[in-house]
C-alpha positions in Angstrom: 23.9 23.5 -4.9 27.5 21.8 -5.2 28.2 19.4 -2.5 24.8 20.1 -0.6 23.5 16.6 0.0 19.9 16.9 -0.7 16.9 17.0 1.7 15.4 13.8 0.1 16.5 10.2 1.4 17.5 8.1 -1.4 15.6 5.0 -1.7 17.1 1.8 -1.7 16.1 -1.2 -4.0 13.3 -3.3 -2.4 10.1 -4.7 -3.5 6.8 -5.5 -1.8 4.1 -8.2 -1.8 0.7 -7.0 -2.0 -2.3 -9.4 -1.8 -5.9 -8.5 -2.0 -9.7 -8.9 -3.1 -11.3 -6.4 -5.2 -14.7 -5.0 -4.2 -17.6 -7.1 -5.4 -19.6 -6.5 -8.7 -22.4 -4.1 -7.8 -25.4 -6.3 -9.6 -26.0 -9.4 -7.0 -27.8 -11.3 -9.9 -24.1 -12.3 -11.1 -22.4 -10.8 -7.7 -18.8 -12.0 -7.4 -15.2 -10.4 -6.7 -11.7 -11.6 -7.4 -8.6 -11.9 -5.5 -4.9 -11.0 -6.8 -1.6 -11.8 -5.3 1.6 -9.9 -7.0 5.4 -8.6 -5.6 5.9 -4.8 -6.8 8.4 -3.5 -8.8 11.5 -2.1 -7.5 11.4 1.1 -5.7 11.5 4.5 -8.1 11.8 8.0 -6.5 8.8 10.3 -6.4 9.5 13.7 -5.0 11.2 13.0 -1.4 9.6 9.5 -1.1 9.6 6.5 -3.7 7.0 4.5 -5.4 6.5 1.0 -7.5 5.0 -0.3 -10.3 2.3 -3.0 -9.6 0.8 -5.4 -11.9 -1.2 -8.4 -11.6 -3.8 -10.6 -12.9 -7.0 -11.6 -10.6 -7.9 -15.4 -10.1 -10.8 -16.5 -12.7 -13.8 -16.4 -11.4 -17.1 -15.9 -12.7 -15.9 -17.1 -15.9 -13.3 -14.2 -16.6 -10.2 -12.6 -15.1 -9.2 -9.0 -15.0 -5.9 -7.0 -14.7 -4.1 -3.8 -13.2 -1.3 -2.0 -14.3 -0.3 0.9 -12.2 1.6 2.6 -9.6 1.7 2.8 -5.3 1.4 5.3 -3.3 4.6 6.9 -1.9 6.0 5.1 1.5 4.3 5.1 4.5 6.1 5.1 7.9 4.8 2.2 10.4 7.8 2.4 12.8 10.8 0.3 13.4 12.4 1.5 10.1 9.6 -0.5 7.9 7.2 1.6 5.3 4.2 0.1 3.5 2.4 1.5 0.3 -1.4 1.7 -0.5 -2.6 1.5 -3.9 -6.7 2.3 -4.9 -7.9 1.9 -8.5 -10.3 -0.3 -10.3 -9.1 -3.1 -12.8 -9.7 -3.3 -16.4 -13.1 -3.9 -17.7 -14.0 -7.8 -18.6 -17.6 -9.3 -19.3 -18.8 -5.6 -19.2 -17.5 -4.3 -15.7 -14.4 -3.8 -14.0 -13.8 -3.8 -10.2 -12.3 -1.3 -7.5 -9.8 -2.3 -5.0 -7.9 -0.7 -2.1 -5.3 -2.2 -1.0 -1.5 -1.8 1.5 1.0 -3.4 0.5 3.0 -5.5 3.2 6.4 -4.4 5.3 9.8 -4.2 2.8 11.7 -7.4 3.8 9.7 -9.1 6.9 12.2 -11.1 8.2 14.6 -8.7 8.7 14.9 -7.1 12.0 16.5 -7.3 15.2 15.2 -9.4 18.3 15.0 -6.9 21.4 14.4 -8.1 25.0 
Protein backbone atom coordinates (compact mmCIF):
# COMPACT_ATOMS: atom_id res chain seq x y z
CA UNK A 1 0.00 0.00 0.00
CA UNK A 2 2.62 2.57 1.05
CA UNK A 3 2.14 5.92 -0.73
CA UNK A 4 -0.48 4.57 -3.12
CA UNK A 5 -3.58 6.80 -3.12
CA UNK A 6 -6.91 5.22 -2.24
CA UNK A 7 -9.27 4.56 -5.14
CA UNK A 8 -12.10 5.80 -2.92
CA UNK A 9 -12.54 9.59 -2.88
CA UNK A 10 -12.51 11.13 0.58
CA UNK A 11 -15.74 12.84 1.52
CA UNK A 12 -15.67 16.37 2.79
CA UNK A 13 -17.74 17.45 5.76
CA UNK A 14 -21.12 18.75 4.64
CA UNK A 15 -24.81 18.39 5.50
CA UNK A 16 -28.11 18.16 3.60
CA UNK A 17 -31.60 19.47 4.22
CA UNK A 18 -34.19 16.71 4.44
CA UNK A 19 -37.89 17.55 4.04
CA UNK A 20 -40.75 15.12 3.56
CA UNK A 21 -44.05 13.54 4.53
CA UNK A 22 -44.90 10.11 5.83
CA UNK A 23 -47.30 7.78 4.09
CA UNK A 24 -50.88 7.85 5.35
CA UNK A 25 -51.96 5.54 8.14
CA UNK A 26 -53.85 2.72 6.42
CA UNK A 27 -57.08 2.74 8.44
CA UNK A 28 -58.92 5.71 7.01
CA UNK A 29 -61.39 6.01 9.87
CA UNK A 30 -58.31 7.57 11.49
CA UNK A 31 -56.50 8.52 8.27
CA UNK A 32 -53.58 10.93 8.71
CA UNK A 33 -49.94 11.50 7.87
CA UNK A 34 -47.10 13.61 9.26
CA UNK A 35 -44.56 16.08 7.88
CA UNK A 36 -40.91 16.50 8.87
CA UNK A 37 -37.94 18.78 8.19
CA UNK A 38 -34.37 18.43 9.45
CA UNK A 39 -30.69 18.86 8.59
CA UNK A 40 -28.59 15.71 8.33
CA UNK A 41 -25.45 15.00 10.29
CA UNK A 42 -22.06 15.53 8.68
CA UNK A 43 -20.80 13.11 6.03
CA UNK A 44 -19.19 9.89 7.22
CA UNK A 45 -17.23 7.55 4.95
CA UNK A 46 -19.05 4.40 3.82
CA UNK A 47 -17.15 2.26 1.32
CA UNK A 48 -16.25 4.43 -1.67
CA UNK A 49 -19.06 6.87 -0.89
CA UNK A 50 -20.47 8.51 2.22
CA UNK A 51 -23.68 8.57 4.23
CA UNK A 52 -25.36 10.89 6.75
CA UNK A 53 -27.15 10.38 10.06
CA UNK A 54 -30.77 11.52 9.84
CA UNK A 55 -32.90 12.30 12.89
CA UNK A 56 -36.27 14.03 13.07
CA UNK A 57 -39.49 14.42 14.94
CA UNK A 58 -42.63 14.76 12.83
CA UNK A 59 -45.26 17.41 13.23
CA UNK A 60 -48.00 16.86 15.81
CA UNK A 61 -51.06 15.40 14.07
CA UNK A 62 -53.99 13.31 15.28
CA UNK A 63 -52.83 13.82 18.88
CA UNK A 64 -49.26 12.50 18.53
CA UNK A 65 -45.91 12.73 16.74
CA UNK A 66 -43.31 10.16 15.61
CA UNK A 67 -39.51 10.14 15.57
CA UNK A 68 -36.87 8.62 13.32
CA UNK A 69 -33.17 8.00 13.86
CA UNK A 70 -31.23 6.30 11.07
CA UNK A 71 -28.90 6.76 8.12
CA UNK A 72 -29.17 7.88 4.52
CA UNK A 73 -28.11 5.81 1.58
CA UNK A 74 -24.85 6.59 -0.27
CA UNK A 75 -24.38 9.69 -2.43
CA UNK A 76 -26.23 9.79 -5.77
CA UNK A 77 -24.62 12.06 -8.38
CA UNK A 78 -27.04 14.56 -9.90
CA UNK A 79 -24.50 16.34 -12.12
CA UNK A 80 -22.62 19.60 -11.80
CA UNK A 81 -20.53 18.19 -8.95
CA UNK A 82 -23.64 17.85 -6.74
CA UNK A 83 -25.32 14.86 -5.14
CA UNK A 84 -28.33 13.80 -3.06
CA UNK A 85 -29.08 10.91 -0.69
CA UNK A 86 -32.13 8.64 -0.41
CA UNK A 87 -33.68 7.24 2.74
CA UNK A 88 -36.55 4.76 3.02
CA UNK A 89 -37.68 3.56 6.45
CA UNK A 90 -40.39 3.72 9.11
CA UNK A 91 -40.92 6.05 12.05
CA UNK A 92 -41.21 4.92 15.65
CA UNK A 93 -44.55 3.48 16.73
CA UNK A 94 -46.86 5.90 18.54
CA UNK A 95 -50.61 5.61 19.14
CA UNK A 96 -50.34 1.91 18.13
CA UNK A 97 -48.98 2.57 14.63
CA UNK A 98 -45.95 3.75 12.65
CA UNK A 99 -45.55 5.41 9.26
CA UNK A 100 -43.35 4.51 6.30
CA UNK A 101 -41.56 7.25 4.38
CA UNK A 102 -39.15 7.65 1.49
CA UNK A 103 -37.27 10.83 0.80
CA UNK A 104 -34.40 12.30 -1.17
CA UNK A 105 -32.27 14.96 0.48
CA UNK A 106 -31.79 18.36 -1.08
CA UNK A 107 -28.43 18.96 -2.74
CA UNK A 108 -25.51 20.04 -0.59
CA UNK A 109 -24.62 23.75 -0.63
CA UNK A 110 -27.43 24.72 -3.06
CA UNK A 111 -26.23 28.30 -3.52
CA UNK A 112 -22.65 27.36 -4.34
CA UNK A 113 -22.44 27.09 -8.11
CA UNK A 114 -20.92 28.80 -11.12
CA UNK A 115 -23.14 30.80 -13.47
CA UNK A 116 -22.39 30.01 -17.10
CA UNK A 117 -23.67 32.03 -20.05
